[in-house]
C-alpha positions as CSV (number, residue, x, y, z in Angstrom):
1,X,194.1,150.2,143.6
2,X,193.9,147.7,140.8
3,X,193.6,144.9,143.4
4,X,190.7,146.7,145.0
5,X,189.0,147.2,141.6
6,X,189.1,143.5,140.7
7,X,187.7,142.3,144.1
8,X,184.8,144.6,144.6
9,X,182.2,142.3,142.9
10,X,183.5,139.1,144.4
11,X,181.0,139.2,147.2
12,X,177.3,139.7,147.5
13,X,176.5,141.2,150.8
14,X,173.2,139.3,151.2
15,X,174.7,135.9,150.1
16,X,176.4,134.5,153.2
17,X,178.0,131.7,151.2
18,X,181.1,130.8,149.2
19,X,180.3,130.1,145.5
20,X,182.3,127.5,143.6
21,X,182.2,127.5,139.9
22,X,180.9,124.3,138.2
23,X,179.9,123.3,134.7
24,X,176.5,121.9,133.7
25,X,177.6,118.5,134.8
26,X,178.4,119.7,138.3
27,X,182.2,119.4,137.7
28,X,184.4,122.0,139.3
29,X,186.0,124.7,137.0
30,X,188.7,127.3,137.6
31,X,186.9,130.5,138.6
32,X,188.5,133.5,136.7
33,X,186.1,136.2,137.9
34,X,185.8,137.8,134.4
35,X,183.0,137.7,131.8
36,X,183.6,135.6,128.7
37,X,181.2,137.3,126.3
38,X,182.5,140.6,125.1
39,X,179.0,141.7,124.2
40,X,178.3,142.1,128.0
41,X,181.3,144.4,128.5
42,X,181.1,148.0,127.5
43,X,184.0,149.8,126.0
44,X,184.0,153.5,126.9
45,X,182.7,155.6,123.9
46,X,182.0,152.5,121.8
47,X,179.7,153.0,118.8
48,X,178.0,149.6,118.8
49,X,174.7,149.0,120.6
50,X,174.9,147.9,124.2
51,X,172.0,146.5,126.3
52,X,171.3,147.6,129.9
53,X,168.8,145.6,131.9
54,X,166.5,146.9,134.6
55,X,168.6,145.1,137.1
56,X,171.8,146.8,136.0
57,X,170.1,150.2,136.1
58,X,169.2,149.4,139.7
59,X,172.9,148.4,140.4
60,X,173.9,151.8,139.0
61,X,171.5,153.6,141.4
62,X,172.9,151.5,144.3
63,X,176.6,151.9,143.7
64,X,178.2,153.4,140.6
65,X,181.6,151.8,141.3
66,X,180.1,148.3,141.4
67,X,178.1,149.0,138.3
68,X,181.2,150.2,136.4
69,X,183.4,147.3,137.5
70,X,180.7,144.9,136.3
71,X,179.8,146.5,133.0
72,X,183.1,148.1,131.9
73,X,185.8,146.1,133.6
74,X,183.9,142.8,133.1
75,X,184.3,141.5,136.7
76,X,181.5,139.0,137.2
77,X,179.6,138.5,140.4
78,X,179.6,135.0,142.0
79,X,176.8,132.8,140.9
80,X,174.0,131.9,143.3
81,X,171.3,129.3,143.3
82,X,168.1,130.3,141.7
83,X,165.0,131.2,143.7
84,X,163.1,128.2,142.5
85,X,160.0,128.5,144.8
86,X,159.6,132.2,143.7
87,X,160.0,131.2,140.1
88,X,157.4,128.5,140.4
89,X,154.9,131.0,142.0
90,X,155.5,133.4,139.0
91,X,154.9,130.5,136.6
92,X,151.7,129.4,138.2
93,X,150.4,133.0,138.4
94,X,151.2,133.6,134.7
95,X,149.1,130.5,133.9
96,X,146.2,131.9,135.8
97,X,146.5,135.3,134.2
98,X,146.9,133.8,130.7
99,X,143.6,131.9,131.2
100,X,141.9,135.2,132.1
101,X,143.7,136.8,129.1
102,X,142.2,134.3,126.7
103,X,138.7,134.8,128.3
104,X,139.1,138.6,128.5
105,X,138.0,138.7,132.1
106,X,139.6,140.0,135.3
107,X,141.6,137.7,137.6
108,X,140.1,136.8,140.9
109,X,142.5,139.1,142.8
110,X,141.3,142.0,140.7
111,X,137.7,141.1,141.4
112,X,138.5,140.8,145.1
113,X,139.9,144.4,145.1
114,X,136.9,145.9,143.1
115,X,139.1,146.3,140.0
116,X,136.7,144.5,137.6
117,X,137.6,147.0,134.9
118,X,141.1,145.7,134.7
119,X,142.0,142.6,132.6
120,X,145.3,141.0,131.5
121,X,146.5,142.8,128.4
122,X,146.4,140.8,125.1
123,X,149.4,141.3,122.8
124,X,151.2,139.1,120.4
125,X,154.6,139.8,122.1
126,X,153.4,139.2,125.7
127,X,155.5,136.1,126.0
128,X,158.6,137.9,124.7
129,X,158.0,140.7,127.1
130,X,158.0,138.3,130.0
131,X,161.1,136.5,128.8
132,X,163.8,138.4,130.7
133,X,166.6,136.1,129.6
134,X,166.2,136.3,125.8
135,X,163.8,139.2,125.1
136,X,161.9,141.4,127.5
137,X,160.6,144.9,126.9
138,X,163.2,146.8,124.8
139,X,163.6,150.5,123.8
140,X,166.6,152.5,122.6
141,X,167.4,155.4,124.9
142,X,167.0,158.6,122.8
143,X,169.6,158.6,120.0
144,X,172.3,156.7,122.0
145,X,173.7,153.3,121.5
146,X,172.1,152.1,124.8
147,X,169.2,149.6,124.5
148,X,167.2,149.4,127.7
149,X,165.5,146.1,128.5
150,X,163.7,144.3,131.2
151,X,161.5,141.2,131.6
152,X,158.1,142.1,133.0
153,X,155.9,139.8,135.0
154,X,152.7,141.0,133.4
155,X,150.9,143.8,131.7
156,X,147.2,144.6,132.6
157,X,144.7,146.7,130.7
158,X,142.5,149.4,132.2
159,X,139.3,149.1,130.0
160,X,137.9,152.4,131.3
161,X,140.9,154.5,130.5
162,X,142.4,152.3,127.8
163,X,145.8,152.3,129.5
164,X,148.4,149.7,130.2
165,X,149.2,148.8,133.8
166,X,152.5,147.5,135.0
167,X,152.2,144.4,137.3
168,X,154.9,142.5,139.2
169,X,154.6,139.3,141.3
170,X,156.4,139.1,144.6
171,X,156.6,135.9,146.8
172,X,157.7,136.4,150.4
173,X,157.2,135.3,154.0
174,X,156.5,137.9,156.7
175,X,154.7,137.5,160.0
176,X,153.8,141.2,159.9
177,X,150.5,142.1,158.1
178,X,151.0,143.1,154.5
179,X,149.1,146.3,153.8
180,X,149.1,149.2,151.4
181,X,149.8,151.7,154.2
182,X,152.9,149.8,155.6
183,X,154.4,147.9,152.7
184,X,156.7,150.7,151.4
185,X,157.8,151.7,154.9
186,X,160.3,148.8,154.5
187,X,163.3,150.5,152.8
188,X,164.2,147.2,151.1
189,X,161.0,147.6,149.0
190,X,162.2,150.9,147.5
191,X,163.8,149.0,144.7
192,X,160.4,147.6,143.7
193,X,159.2,151.1,143.0
194,X,162.2,151.6,140.7
195,X,161.4,148.3,139.0
196,X,157.8,149.3,138.2
197,X,158.9,152.9,137.1
198,X,161.5,151.4,134.8
199,X,159.0,149.0,133.1
200,X,156.5,151.9,132.7
201,X,159.2,154.0,131.1
202,X,160.0,151.3,128.6
203,X,156.4,150.8,127.7
204,X,156.0,154.6,127.2
205,X,159.1,154.6,124.9
206,X,157.6,151.7,123.0
207,X,154.6,153.9,122.2
208,X,152.0,152.7,124.6
209,X,149.7,154.7,126.8
210,X,150.6,153.7,130.4
211,X,148.6,154.2,133.6
212,X,150.0,156.1,136.6
213,X,148.7,153.1,138.6
214,X,150.9,150.0,138.9
215,X,150.6,146.9,141.2
216,X,152.6,144.5,143.1
217,X,150.9,141.1,143.5
218,X,152.2,140.0,146.9
219,X,152.0,136.3,147.8
220,X,152.8,136.1,151.5
221,X,153.3,132.6,152.9
222,X,151.5,132.1,156.2
223,X,153.0,130.6,159.3
224,X,150.0,128.4,160.2
225,X,149.5,126.7,163.5
226,X,148.6,123.4,161.9
227,X,152.1,122.9,160.5
228,X,153.3,122.2,156.9
229,X,151.3,119.0,156.0
230,X,152.7,119.0,152.5
231,X,151.3,122.5,151.5
232,X,151.9,126.2,151.9
233,X,149.2,128.7,152.3
234,X,149.5,132.2,151.0
235,X,147.8,135.5,151.5
236,X,147.3,137.4,148.3
237,X,147.6,141.2,148.5
238,X,147.6,143.9,145.9
239,X,149.9,146.8,146.6
240,X,149.4,149.9,144.5
241,X,152.3,152.2,143.4
242,X,152.0,155.5,141.7
243,X,154.3,155.5,138.7
244,X,157.0,158.2,138.6
245,X,159.3,158.3,135.5
246,X,160.4,161.9,136.1
247,X,163.8,160.9,137.5
248,X,164.6,158.1,135.0
249,X,166.2,160.1,132.2
250,X,168.4,162.1,134.5
251,X,169.8,158.9,136.0
252,X,170.2,157.3,132.6
253,X,172.2,160.4,131.3
254,X,174.5,160.1,134.3
255,X,174.8,156.3,133.8
256,X,175.9,156.8,130.2
257,X,178.5,159.4,131.4
258,X,179.9,156.8,133.8
259,X,180.0,154.1,131.1
260,X,181.9,156.4,128.8
261,X,184.4,157.5,131.5
262,X,187.9,156.1,131.8
263,X,187.8,156.9,135.5
264,X,186.4,154.4,138.0
265,X,183.6,156.3,139.9
266,X,183.5,156.6,143.7
267,X,181.6,154.0,145.6
268,X,178.5,154.4,147.7
269,X,179.8,154.7,151.3
270,X,177.0,152.3,152.4
271,X,178.0,149.6,149.8
272,X,179.0,146.5,151.8
273,X,180.4,144.9,148.6
274,X,183.0,147.7,148.4
275,X,183.7,147.6,152.1
276,X,184.3,143.8,151.9
277,X,186.6,144.2,149.0
278,X,188.5,147.0,150.7
279,X,189.1,145.0,153.9
280,X,190.0,141.9,152.0
281,X,192.6,143.8,150.1
282,X,194.0,145.3,153.2
283,X,194.5,141.9,154.7
284,X,196.2,140.6,151.6
285,X,198.8,143.4,151.6
């Protein structure tokens, strides 16, 4: 069983590649598969604070065994190349929204959707909230040692209701029309709902009044007949999501129980990471 435990996170189901460990100079290093920083490994029933990101909360919802092996056993997932085009889209959109933030006016996509009463939210910590690596939104969960965190793409402000609105940017390419009625029919988009709900929960815990409306700003690259010609053309669509935080605390309570357990939880039967590890181990015996 120990062999199975240590191999579960060695493969990402949607990354059809072999990952080789390198240093910043590009030189090969011995891959050990374990986390170096003890601050990223939870000791069951520890007293010190421990941070759980939005992404790790989503991992827990997907497969408790993979989550436990990552956070408690310290088995690290293979590294993958960054989504540089997506990151650039986010950066450029943030520049546009920051300009509107300074001018206290709605962004063009909001005007296009008759949401002129919504403007980017002005706050001294907005850059920290958007820095998922070093800061992000943060809130202690009840009276526990768990600090919840997550880097948000943007926060908008409903000037009519004086409420904050959670916003997230998504870059994609789909030949199917992107619409409010069909977008969440795709089961792979369910995690986006959780993402928006989690950010809303954090803002509420930080003392803000948060709107039940949230938005995904979808940038969908078009497959144009004229060809590439050195540029990509995007459709821009707003997808609204009704915030639901009613399930968050129940899941967080269960997550903490799992973290404090000495027993490795059962896997999700649909988890391909676990299935891969199981088959790999069987072949190694």
